[in-house]
Jmol script that loads the backbone (N, CA, C; Angstrom):
load data "model"
ATOM      1  N   MET A   1     -81.312  -8.481 -17.281  1.00  0.00           N
ATOM      2  CA  MET A   1     -81.583  -9.657 -16.506  1.00  0.00           C
ATOM      3  C   MET A   1     -83.027 -10.071 -16.727  1.00  0.00           C
ATOM      4  N   TYR A   2     -83.236 -11.371 -16.777  1.00  0.00           N
ATOM      5  CA  TYR A   2     -84.572 -11.926 -16.929  1.00  0.00           C
ATOM      6  C   TYR A   2     -84.907 -12.731 -15.681  1.00  0.00           C
ATOM      7  N   ARG A   3     -85.950 -12.330 -14.996  1.00  0.00           N
ATOM      8  CA  ARG A   3     -86.376 -12.975 -13.752  1.00  0.00           C
ATOM      9  C   ARG A   3     -86.827 -14.397 -14.035  1.00  0.00           C
ATOM     10  N   LYS A   4     -86.405 -15.333 -13.158  1.00  0.00           N
ATOM     11  CA  LYS A   4     -86.919 -16.693 -13.241  1.00  0.00           C
ATOM     12  C   LYS A   4     -88.427 -16.628 -13.050  1.00  0.00           C
ATOM     13  N   GLN A   5     -89.134 -17.365 -13.863  1.00  0.00           N
ATOM     14  CA  GLN A   5     -90.597 -17.312 -13.816  1.00  0.00           C
ATOM     15  C   GLN A   5     -91.164 -17.774 -12.474  1.00  0.00           C
ATOM     16  N   ASP A   6     -90.434 -18.638 -11.765  1.00  0.00           N
ATOM     17  CA  ASP A   6     -90.926 -19.113 -10.468  1.00  0.00           C
ATOM     18  C   ASP A   6     -90.543 -18.184  -9.310  1.00  0.00           C
ATOM     19  N   LYS A   7     -89.853 -17.086  -9.620  1.00  0.00           N
ATOM     20  CA  LYS A   7     -89.470 -16.103  -8.593  1.00  0.00           C
ATOM     21  C   LYS A   7     -90.460 -14.946  -8.635  1.00  0.00           C
ATOM     22  N   PRO A   8     -91.152 -14.693  -7.543  1.00  0.00           N
ATOM     23  CA  PRO A   8     -92.033 -13.526  -7.515  1.00  0.00           C
ATOM     24  C   PRO A   8     -91.208 -12.248  -7.729  1.00  0.00           C
ATOM     25  N   THR A   9     -91.828 -11.257  -8.341  1.00  0.00           N
ATOM     26  CA  THR A   9     -91.127 -10.004  -8.653  1.00  0.00           C
ATOM     27  C   THR A   9     -90.489  -9.402  -7.412  1.00  0.00           C
ATOM     28  N   GLU A  10     -91.196  -9.391  -6.295  1.00  0.00           N
ATOM     29  CA  GLU A  10     -90.647  -8.786  -5.075  1.00  0.00           C
ATOM     30  C   GLU A  10     -89.421  -9.557  -4.581  1.00  0.00           C
ATOM     31  N   GLU A  11     -89.455 -10.867  -4.657  1.00  0.00           N
ATOM     32  CA  GLU A  11     -88.308 -11.685  -4.239  1.00  0.00           C
ATOM     33  C   GLU A  11     -87.108 -11.423  -5.160  1.00  0.00           C
ATOM     34  N   PHE A  12     -87.365 -11.313  -6.462  1.00  0.00           N
ATOM     35  CA  PHE A  12     -86.325 -10.990  -7.437  1.00  0.00           C
ATOM     36  C   PHE A  12     -85.689  -9.635  -7.101  1.00  0.00           C
ATOM     37  N   SER A  13     -86.524  -8.627  -6.904  1.00  0.00           N
ATOM     38  CA  SER A  13     -86.032  -7.281  -6.593  1.00  0.00           C
ATOM     39  C   SER A  13     -85.274  -7.246  -5.277  1.00  0.00           C
ATOM     40  N   ASP A  14     -85.770  -7.964  -4.278  1.00  0.00           N
ATOM     41  CA  ASP A  14     -85.104  -8.003  -2.979  1.00  0.00           C
ATOM     42  C   ASP A  14     -83.717  -8.643  -3.103  1.00  0.00           C
ATOM     43  N   HIS A  15     -83.616  -9.716  -3.857  1.00  0.00           N
ATOM     44  CA  HIS A  15     -82.325 -10.376  -4.049  1.00  0.00           C
ATOM     45  C   HIS A  15     -81.341  -9.426  -4.724  1.00  0.00           C
ATOM     46  N   ARG A  16     -81.799  -8.711  -5.742  1.00  0.00           N
ATOM     47  CA  ARG A  16     -80.928  -7.753  -6.435  1.00  0.00           C
ATOM     48  C   ARG A  16     -80.495  -6.629  -5.500  1.00  0.00           C
ATOM     49  N   ARG A  17     -81.417  -6.147  -4.685  1.00  0.00           N
ATOM     50  CA  ARG A  17     -81.144  -5.010  -3.798  1.00  0.00           C
ATOM     51  C   ARG A  17     -80.209  -5.388  -2.653  1.00  0.00           C
ATOM     52  N   THR A  18     -80.290  -6.618  -2.170  1.00  0.00           N
ATOM     53  CA  THR A  18     -79.502  -7.018  -1.005  1.00  0.00           C
ATOM     54  C   THR A  18     -78.294  -7.872  -1.406  1.00  0.00           C
ATOM     55  N   THR A  19     -78.539  -9.093  -1.809  1.00  0.00           N
ATOM     56  CA  THR A  19     -77.458 -10.039  -2.107  1.00  0.00           C
ATOM     57  C   THR A  19     -76.583  -9.576  -3.267  1.00  0.00           C
ATOM     58  N   GLN A  20     -77.205  -9.295  -4.410  1.00  0.00           N
ATOM     59  CA  GLN A  20     -76.438  -8.924  -5.602  1.00  0.00           C
ATOM     60  C   GLN A  20     -75.686  -7.611  -5.382  1.00  0.00           C
ATOM     61  N   ALA A  21     -76.338  -6.631  -4.809  1.00  0.00           N
ATOM     62  CA  ALA A  21     -75.682  -5.346  -4.558  1.00  0.00           C
ATOM     63  C   ALA A  21     -74.542  -5.499  -3.553  1.00  0.00           C
ATOM     64  N   GLY A  22     -74.746  -6.326  -2.541  1.00  0.00           N
ATOM     65  CA  GLY A  22     -73.697  -6.559  -1.552  1.00  0.00           C
ATOM     66  C   GLY A  22     -72.455  -7.177  -2.168  1.00  0.00           C
ATOM     67  N   LEU A  23     -72.658  -8.100  -3.097  1.00  0.00           N
ATOM     68  CA  LEU A  23     -71.521  -8.706  -3.797  1.00  0.00           C
ATOM     69  C   LEU A  23     -70.834  -7.677  -4.691  1.00  0.00           C
ATOM     70  N   ALA A  24     -71.620  -6.910  -5.428  1.00  0.00           N
ATOM     71  CA  ALA A  24     -71.066  -5.935  -6.370  1.00  0.00           C
ATOM     72  C   ALA A  24     -70.246  -4.855  -5.658  1.00  0.00           C
ATOM     73  N   ARG A  25     -70.657  -4.488  -4.456  1.00  0.00           N
ATOM     74  CA  ARG A  25     -69.914  -3.464  -3.696  1.00  0.00           C
ATOM     75  C   ARG A  25     -68.466  -3.870  -3.437  1.00  0.00           C
ATOM     76  N   LYS A  26     -68.184  -5.148  -3.493  1.00  0.00           N
ATOM     77  CA  LYS A  26     -66.852  -5.660  -3.176  1.00  0.00           C
ATOM     78  C   LYS A  26     -65.931  -5.780  -4.393  1.00  0.00           C
ATOM     79  N   ILE A  27     -66.439  -5.501  -5.595  1.00  0.00           N
ATOM     80  CA  ILE A  27     -65.605  -5.633  -6.791  1.00  0.00           C
ATOM     81  C   ILE A  27     -64.520  -4.558  -6.763  1.00  0.00           C
ATOM     82  N   PRO A  28     -63.258  -4.963  -6.767  1.00  0.00           N
ATOM     83  CA  PRO A  28     -62.169  -3.984  -6.723  1.00  0.00           C
ATOM     84  C   PRO A  28     -62.200  -3.054  -7.938  1.00  0.00           C
ATOM     85  N   GLY A  29     -62.030  -1.773  -7.683  1.00  0.00           N
ATOM     86  CA  GLY A  29     -61.941  -0.797  -8.757  1.00  0.00           C
ATOM     87  C   GLY A  29     -63.260  -0.303  -9.314  1.00  0.00           C
ATOM     88  N   ALA A  30     -64.376  -0.885  -8.871  1.00  0.00           N
ATOM     89  CA  ALA A  30     -65.672  -0.421  -9.380  1.00  0.00           C
ATOM     90  C   ALA A  30     -65.976   0.953  -8.791  1.00  0.00           C
ATOM     91  N   ASN A  31     -66.285   1.902  -9.658  1.00  0.00           N
ATOM     92  CA  ASN A  31     -66.643   3.252  -9.211  1.00  0.00           C
ATOM     93  C   ASN A  31     -68.105   3.329  -8.796  1.00  0.00           C
ATOM     94  N   THR A  32     -68.960   2.721  -9.607  1.00  0.00           N
ATOM     95  CA  THR A  32     -70.393   2.723  -9.328  1.00  0.00           C
ATOM     96  C   THR A  32     -70.975   1.371  -9.681  1.00  0.00           C
ATOM     97  N   TYR A  33     -72.161   1.112  -9.162  1.00  0.00           N
ATOM     98  CA  TYR A  33     -72.944  -0.069  -9.531  1.00  0.00           C
ATOM     99  C   TYR A  33     -74.390   0.391  -9.536  1.00  0.00           C
ATOM    100  N   THR A  34     -74.964   0.488 -10.724  1.00  0.00           N
ATOM    101  CA  THR A  34     -76.321   0.994 -10.879  1.00  0.00           C
ATOM    102  C   THR A  34     -77.236  -0.142 -11.301  1.00  0.00           C
ATOM    103  N   ARG A  35     -78.378  -0.221 -10.654  1.00  0.00           N
ATOM    104  CA  ARG A  35     -79.400  -1.194 -11.030  1.00  0.00           C
ATOM    105  C   ARG A  35     -80.576  -0.424 -11.614  1.00  0.00           C
ATOM    106  N   SER A  36     -81.043  -0.868 -12.757  1.00  0.00           N
ATOM    107  CA  SER A  36     -82.239  -0.292 -13.366  1.00  0.00           C
ATOM    108  C   SER A  36     -83.295  -1.383 -13.414  1.00  0.00           C
ATOM    109  N   HIS A  37     -84.487  -1.046 -12.964  1.00  0.00           N
ATOM    110  CA  HIS A  37     -85.592  -2.005 -12.941  1.00  0.00           C
ATOM    111  C   HIS A  37     -86.579  -1.657 -14.047  1.00  0.00           C
ATOM    112  N   ALA A  38     -86.993  -2.646 -14.794  1.00  0.00           N
ATOM    113  CA  ALA A  38     -87.953  -2.428 -15.874  1.00  0.00           C
ATOM    114  C   ALA A  38     -89.340  -2.169 -15.305  1.00  0.00           C
ATOM    115  N   SER A  39     -90.076  -1.294 -15.955  1.00  0.00           N
ATOM    116  CA  SER A  39     -91.461  -1.017 -15.587  1.00  0.00           C
ATOM    117  C   SER A  39     -92.329  -1.201 -16.824  1.00  0.00           C
ATOM    118  N   THR A  40     -93.597  -1.074 -16.624  1.00  0.00           N
ATOM    119  CA  THR A  40     -94.483  -1.168 -17.777  1.00  0.00           C
ATOM    120  C   THR A  40     -94.263   0.026 -18.695  1.00  0.00           C
ATOM    121  N   ASP A  41     -94.476  -0.196 -19.975  1.00  0.00           N
ATOM    122  CA  ASP A  41     -94.301   0.899 -20.931  1.00  0.00           C
ATOM    123  C   ASP A  41     -95.571   1.761 -20.958  1.00  0.00           C
ATOM    124  N   PRO A  42     -95.565   2.856 -21.727  1.00  0.00           N
ATOM    125  CA  PRO A  42     -96.738   3.733 -21.738  1.00  0.00           C
ATOM    126  C   PRO A  42     -98.047   3.044 -22.130  1.00  0.00           C
ATOM    127  N   ALA A  43     -97.957   1.949 -22.883  1.00  0.00           N
ATOM    128  CA  ALA A  43     -99.163   1.208 -23.276  1.00  0.00           C
ATOM    129  C   ALA A  43     -99.580   0.198 -22.210  1.00  0.00           C
ATOM    130  N   GLY A  44     -98.812   0.123 -21.104  1.00  0.00           N
ATOM    131  CA  GLY A  44     -99.147  -0.811 -20.032  1.00  0.00           C
ATOM    132  C   GLY A  44     -98.563  -2.198 -20.205  1.00  0.00           C
ATOM    133  N   GLU A  45     -97.715  -2.372 -21.196  1.00  0.00           N
ATOM    134  CA  GLU A  45     -97.084  -3.673 -21.445  1.00  0.00           C
ATOM    135  C   GLU A  45     -95.890  -3.869 -20.524  1.00  0.00           C
ATOM    136  N   THR A  46     -95.703  -5.095 -20.063  1.00  0.00           N
ATOM    137  CA  THR A  46     -94.562  -5.431 -19.220  1.00  0.00           C
ATOM    138  C   THR A  46     -93.424  -5.914 -20.108  1.00  0.00           C
ATOM    139  N   PRO A  47     -92.238  -5.327 -19.982  1.00  0.00           N
ATOM    140  CA  PRO A  47     -91.115  -5.760 -20.832  1.00  0.00           C
ATOM    141  C   PRO A  47     -90.646  -7.157 -20.446  1.00  0.00           C
ATOM    142  N   SER A  48     -90.017  -7.828 -21.401  1.00  0.00           N
ATOM    143  CA  SER A  48     -89.520  -9.174 -21.112  1.00  0.00           C
ATOM    144  C   SER A  48     -88.316  -9.128 -20.178  1.00  0.00           C
ATOM    145  N   CYS A  49     -87.507  -8.098 -20.286  1.00  0.00           N
ATOM    146  CA  CYS A  49     -86.325  -7.941 -19.437  1.00  0.00           C
ATOM    147  C   CYS A  49     -86.750  -7.323 -18.107  1.00  0.00           C
ATOM    148  N   ALA A  50     -86.280  -7.890 -16.997  1.00  0.00           N
ATOM    149  CA  ALA A  50     -86.671  -7.389 -15.675  1.00  0.00           C
ATOM    150  C   ALA A  50     -85.777  -6.272 -15.169  1.00  0.00           C
ATOM    151  N   GLY A  51     -84.576  -6.154 -15.705  1.00  0.00           N
ATOM    152  CA  GLY A  51     -83.686  -5.103 -15.238  1.00  0.00           C
ATOM    153  C   GLY A  51     -82.298  -5.211 -15.812  1.00  0.00           C
ATOM    154  N   VAL A  52     -81.499  -4.198 -15.492  1.00  0.00           N
ATOM    155  CA  VAL A  52     -80.122  -4.109 -15.966  1.00  0.00           C
ATOM    156  C   VAL A  52     -79.242  -3.740 -14.778  1.00  0.00           C
ATOM    157  N   ALA A  53     -78.059  -4.325 -14.705  1.00  0.00           N
ATOM    158  CA  ALA A  53     -77.072  -3.960 -13.688  1.00  0.00           C
ATOM    159  C   ALA A  53     -75.858  -3.405 -14.420  1.00  0.00           C
ATOM    160  N   GLU A  54     -75.339  -2.282 -13.933  1.00  0.00           N
ATOM    161  CA  GLU A  54     -74.232  -1.644 -14.632  1.00  0.00           C
ATOM    162  C   GLU A  54     -73.147  -1.166 -13.673  1.00  0.00           C
ATOM    163  N   PRO A  55     -72.040  -1.922 -13.585  1.00  0.00           N
ATOM    164  CA  PRO A  55     -70.892  -1.412 -12.838  1.00  0.00           C
ATOM    165  C   PRO A  55     -70.076  -0.509 -13.759  1.00  0.00           C
ATOM    166  N   THR A  56     -69.439   0.496 -13.198  1.00  0.00           N
ATOM    167  CA  THR A  56     -68.550   1.338 -13.997  1.00  0.00           C
ATOM    168  C   THR A  56     -67.162   1.347 -13.367  1.00  0.00           C
ATOM    169  N   PHE A  57     -66.162   1.576 -14.221  1.00  0.00           N
ATOM    170  CA  PHE A  57     -64.762   1.581 -13.815  1.00  0.00           C
ATOM    171  C   PHE A  57     -64.081   2.805 -14.413  1.00  0.00           C
ATOM    172  N   GLU A  58     -62.989   3.207 -13.809  1.00  0.00           N
ATOM    173  CA  GLU A  58     -62.247   4.385 -14.284  1.00  0.00           C
ATOM    174  C   GLU A  58     -61.730   4.197 -15.707  1.00  0.00           C
ATOM    175  N   ASN A  59     -61.266   2.990 -16.005  1.00  0.00           N
ATOM    176  CA  ASN A  59     -60.705   2.729 -17.334  1.00  0.00           C
ATOM    177  C   ASN A  59     -60.718   1.220 -17.592  1.00  0.00           C
ATOM    178  N   GLU A  60     -60.296   0.833 -18.785  1.00  0.00           N
ATOM    179  CA  GLU A  60     -60.330  -0.580 -19.159  1.00  0.00           C
ATOM    180  C   GLU A  60     -59.424  -1.457 -18.295  1.00  0.00           C
ATOM    181  N   PRO A  61     -58.188  -1.024 -17.964  1.00  0.00           N
ATOM    182  CA  PRO A  61     -57.364  -1.862 -17.078  1.00  0.00           C
ATOM    183  C   PRO A  61     -58.026  -2.083 -15.709  1.00  0.00           C
ATOM    184  N   ALA A  62     -58.679  -1.062 -15.170  1.00  0.00           N
ATOM    185  CA  ALA A  62     -59.370  -1.223 -13.876  1.00  0.00           C
ATOM    186  C   ALA A  62     -60.521  -2.215 -14.012  1.00  0.00           C
ATOM    187  N   MET A  63     -61.227  -2.155 -15.137  1.00  0.00           N
ATOM    188  CA  MET A  63     -62.320  -3.098 -15.375  1.00  0.00           C
ATOM    189  C   MET A  63     -61.781  -4.521 -15.505  1.00  0.00           C
ATOM    190  N   THR A  64     -60.715  -4.679 -16.268  1.00  0.00           N
ATOM    191  CA  THR A  64     -60.112  -6.005 -16.462  1.00  0.00           C
ATOM    192  C   THR A  64     -59.677  -6.595 -15.124  1.00  0.00           C
ATOM    193  N   ASP A  65     -58.993  -5.780 -14.318  1.00  0.00           N
ATOM    194  CA  ASP A  65     -58.554  -6.245 -12.996  1.00  0.00           C
ATOM    195  C   ASP A  65     -59.744  -6.552 -12.101  1.00  0.00           C
ATOM    196  N   GLY A  66     -60.738  -5.678 -12.125  1.00  0.00           N
ATOM    197  CA  GLY A  66     -61.924  -5.886 -11.291  1.00  0.00           C
ATOM    198  C   GLY A  66     -62.635  -7.176 -11.636  1.00  0.00           C
ATOM    199  N   PHE A  67     -62.839  -7.416 -12.928  1.00  0.00           N
ATOM    200  CA  PHE A  67     -63.548  -8.627 -13.344  1.00  0.00           C
ATOM    201  C   PHE A  67     -62.716  -9.888 -13.182  1.00  0.00           C
ATOM    202  N   ALA A  68     -61.414  -9.758 -13.004  1.00  0.00           N
ATOM    203  CA  ALA A  68     -60.549 -10.922 -12.762  1.00  0.00           C
ATOM    204  C   ALA A  68     -60.561 -11.331 -11.286  1.00  0.00           C
ATOM    205  N   SER A  69     -61.195 -10.540 -10.443  1.00  0.00           N
ATOM    206  CA  SER A  69     -61.177 -10.803  -8.997  1.00  0.00           C
ATOM    207  C   SER A  69     -62.185 -11.873  -8.584  1.00  0.00           C
ATOM    208  N   ASP A  70     -61.930 -12.472  -7.440  1.00  0.00           N
ATOM    209  CA  ASP A  70     -62.868 -13.444  -6.867  1.00  0.00           C
ATOM    210  C   ASP A  70     -64.216 -12.779  -6.569  1.00  0.00           C
ATOM    211  N   GLU A  71     -64.174 -11.514  -6.160  1.00  0.00           N
ATOM    212  CA  GLU A  71     -65.403 -10.787  -5.829  1.00  0.00           C
ATOM    213  C   GLU A  71     -66.298 -10.643  -7.065  1.00  0.00           C
ATOM    214  N   ALA A  72     -65.685 -10.321  -8.206  1.00  0.00           N
ATOM    215  CA  ALA A  72     -66.467 -10.225  -9.443  1.00  0.00           C
ATOM    216  C   ALA A  72     -66.974 -11.599  -9.853  1.00  0.00           C
ATOM    217  N   GLY A  73     -66.153 -12.623  -9.651  1.00  0.00           N
ATOM    218  CA  GLY A  73     -66.595 -13.983  -9.968  1.00  0.00           C
ATOM    219  C   GLY A  73     -67.846 -14.358  -9.199  1.00  0.00           C
ATOM    220  N   ALA A  74     -67.882 -13.998  -7.925  1.00  0.00           N
ATOM    221  CA  ALA A  74     -69.065 -14.286  -7.100  1.00  0.00           C
ATOM    222  C   ALA A  74     -70.267 -13.478  -7.579  1.00  0.00           C
ATOM    223  N   THR A  75     -70.020 -12.228  -7.972  1.00  0.00           N
ATOM    224  CA  THR A  75     -71.103 -11.366  -8.452  1.00  0.00           C
ATOM    225  C   THR A  75     -71.674 -11.884  -9.767  1.00  0.00           C
ATOM    226  N   VAL A  76     -70.814 -12.309 -10.666  1.00  0.00           N
ATOM    227  CA  VAL A  76     -71.244 -12.814 -11.965  1.00  0.00           C
ATOM    228  C   VAL A  76     -71.937 -14.171 -11.834  1.00  0.00           C
ATOM    229  N   ALA A  77     -71.523 -14.980 -10.861  1.00  0.00           N
ATOM    230  CA  ALA A  77     -72.130 -16.301 -10.662  1.00  0.00           C
ATOM    231  C   ALA A  77     -73.509 -16.219  -9.991  1.00  0.00           C
ATOM    232  N   ASP A  78     -73.735 -15.180  -9.201  1.00  0.00           N
ATOM    233  CA  ASP A  78     -74.965 -15.082  -8.411  1.00  0.00           C
ATOM    234  C   ASP A  78     -76.259 -15.052  -9.228  1.00  0.00           C
ATOM    235  N   PRO A  79     -76.328 -14.432 -10.402  1.00  0.00           N
ATOM    236  CA  PRO A  79     -77.599 -14.410 -11.120  1.00  0.00           C
ATOM    237  C   PRO A  79     -78.202 -15.781 -11.413  1.00  0.00           C
ATOM    238  N   ALA A  80     -77.408 -16.837 -11.376  1.00  0.00           N
ATOM    239  CA  ALA A  80     -77.966 -18.182 -11.553  1.00  0.00           C
ATOM    240  C   ALA A  80     -79.018 -18.477 -10.482  1.00  0.00           C
ATOM    241  N   ASN A  81     -78.943 -17.764  -9.355  1.00  0.00           N
ATOM    242  CA  ASN A  81     -79.891 -17.986  -8.264  1.00  0.00           C
ATOM    243  C   ASN A  81     -81.248 -17.319  -8.490  1.00  0.00           C
ATOM    244  N   PHE A  82     -81.312 -16.336  -9.403  1.00  0.00           N
ATOM    245  CA  PHE A  82     -82.576 -15.609  -9.519  1.00  0.00           C
ATOM    246  C   PHE A  82     -82.943 -15.165 -10.930  1.00  0.00           C
ATOM    247  N   THR A  83     -82.103 -15.484 -11.927  1.00  0.00           N
ATOM    248  CA  THR A  83     -82.415 -15.092 -13.299  1.00  0.00           C
ATOM    249  C   THR A  83     -82.472 -16.304 -14.213  1.00  0.00           C
ATOM    250  N   GLU A  84     -83.038 -16.090 -15.385  1.00  0.00           N
ATOM    251  CA  GLU A  84     -83.011 -17.106 -16.434  1.00  0.00           C
ATOM    252  C   GLU A  84     -81.661 -16.967 -17.131  1.00  0.00           C
ATOM    253  N   GLU A  85     -80.712 -17.756 -16.698  1.00  0.00           N
ATOM    254  CA  GLU A  85     -79.327 -17.653 -17.148  1.00  0.00           C
ATOM    255  C   GLU A  85     -79.125 -17.619 -18.660  1.00  0.00           C
ATOM    256  N   PRO A  86     -79.732 -18.519 -19.434  1.00  0.00           N
ATOM    257  CA  PRO A  86     -79.424 -18.479 -20.870  1.00  0.00           C
ATOM    258  C   PRO A  86     -79.824 -17.158 -21.523  1.00  0.00           C
ATOM    259  N   ARG A  87     -80.784 -16.461 -20.946  1.00  0.00           N
ATOM    260  CA  ARG A  87     -81.252 -15.199 -21.523  1.00  0.00           C
ATOM    261  C   ARG A  87     -80.494 -13.994 -20.978  1.00  0.00           C
ATOM    262  N   THR A  88     -79.897 -14.119 -19.804  1.00  0.00           N
ATOM    263  CA  THR A  88     -79.179 -13.005 -19.201  1.00  0.00           C
ATOM    264  C   THR A  88     -77.808 -12.893 -19.855  1.00  0.00           C
ATOM    265  N   GLN A  89     -77.437 -11.677 -20.240  1.00  0.00           N
ATOM    266  CA  GLN A  89     -76.198 -11.471 -20.974  1.00  0.00           C
ATOM    267  C   GLN A  89     -75.317 -10.432 -20.293  1.00  0.00           C
ATOM    268  N   VAL A  90     -74.028 -10.524 -20.588  1.00  0.00           N
ATOM    269  CA  VAL A  90     -73.068  -9.517 -20.149  1.00  0.00           C
ATOM    270  C   VAL A  90     -72.616  -8.770 -21.402  1.00  0.00           C
ATOM    271  N   ALA A  91     -72.622  -7.460 -21.328  1.00  0.00           N
ATOM    272  CA  ALA A  91     -72.166  -6.637 -22.447  1.00  0.00           C
ATOM    273  C   ALA A  91     -71.202  -5.586 -21.912  1.00  0.00           C
ATOM    274  N   ILE A  92     -70.071  -5.448 -22.555  1.00  0.00           N
ATOM    275  CA  ILE A  92     -69.117  -4.398 -22.205  1.00  0.00           C
ATOM    276  C   ILE A  92     -69.457  -3.207 -23.098  1.00  0.00           C
ATOM    277  N   ILE A  93     -69.771  -2.087 -22.472  1.00  0.00           N
ATOM    278  CA  ILE A  93     -70.189  -0.924 -23.242  1.00  0.00           C
ATOM    279  C   ILE A  93     -69.333   0.286 -22.894  1.00  0.00           C
ATOM    280  N   GLU A  94     -69.297   1.218 -23.798  1.00  0.00           N
ATOM    281  CA  GLU A  94     -68.646   2.497 -23.544  1.00  0.00           C
ATOM    282  C   GLU A  94     -69.744   3.547 -23.556  1.00  0.00           C
ATOM    283  N   GLU A  95     -69.863   4.251 -22.467  1.00  0.00           N
ATOM    284  CA  GLU A  95     -70.916   5.259 -22.359  1.00  0.00           C
ATOM    285  C   GLU A  95     -70.540   6.507 -23.136  1.00  0.00           C
ATOM    286  N   VAL A  96     -71.475   7.001 -23.906  1.00  0.00           N
ATOM    287  CA  VAL A  96     -71.328   8.268 -24.614  1.00  0.00           C
ATOM    288  C   VAL A  96     -72.487   9.131 -24.139  1.00  0.00           C
ATOM    289  N   ARG A  97     -72.179  10.108 -23.306  1.00  0.00           N
ATOM    290  CA  ARG A  97     -73.217  10.969 -22.740  1.00  0.00           C
ATOM    291  C   ARG A  97     -73.610  12.030 -23.760  1.00  0.00           C
ATOM    292  N   ILE A  98     -74.889  12.108 -24.050  1.00  0.00           N
ATOM    293  CA  ILE A  98     -75.412  13.054 -25.025  1.00  0.00           C
ATOM    294  C   ILE A  98     -75.970  14.299 -24.333  1.00  0.00           C
ATOM    295  N   ILE A  99     -76.688  14.094 -23.263  1.00  0.00           N
ATOM    296  CA  ILE A  99     -77.274  15.235 -22.524  1.00  0.00           C
ATOM    297  C   ILE A  99     -76.749  15.204 -21.095  1.00  0.00           C
TER     298      ILE A  99
END
end "model"
wireframe off; spacefill off
backbone 0.3
color backbone group
């Protein structure tokens, strides 16, 4: 997710923690919803991406059903309120745990 430039960082984080998380909790079949917030790197540089949101599902049919729901529609539509939409992307990934 890329924070809208006119949104202060704290307001962006608060929206993700309250509104966005509240919507995500309602997605049918979602096992988890993890938010990762970007921080400065070891050189003190601020990354362009402000954070990542990651819902997980038991399997692909559960994900398909979950994302077909009105609750997921509301969750996916909400970032228009606080992110730079053209830069924010959705990616379907398969986790491969190494450690």
